[in-house]
Steps between C-alpha positions, in 0.01 A plus 500: 500500500175612659423143601846466651447816704163374619655166591781678686253708701297194592805309620676789672807471277448837339858627529660175387260468208559861396876445514468190282278688255748788493787260428296336226423836339867601517603167344250550219627853442861382494410226254319750277799736509737213419283394205494860375877525530548175311278629218697826481831310498381284211397813308840660559680183394309491174571868432871457572534296180378788280819714519713192434296410191505859374878515542545174309274620217686832475838323487379264227350783292813711541719206394287438191518870411880500536534181291290653222678834515864391491444161345585158634800465264679788670470337842685180404 
């Protein structure tokens, strides 16, 4: 960056070079934010399965408890 500023001063393109550097920095920041958002989305997607799995386990355990309590013969 420092070398680019020096080069811009030597060539008289200071404003244009600064604008290009500013756009580059903004692009890098946007990319970093997008990467961070993608990581957070992946974390949320993995955590969204936990309630579903817990619900399935509870239903299975409750069914087994009911089958043992009243007996399978009474259900048929």
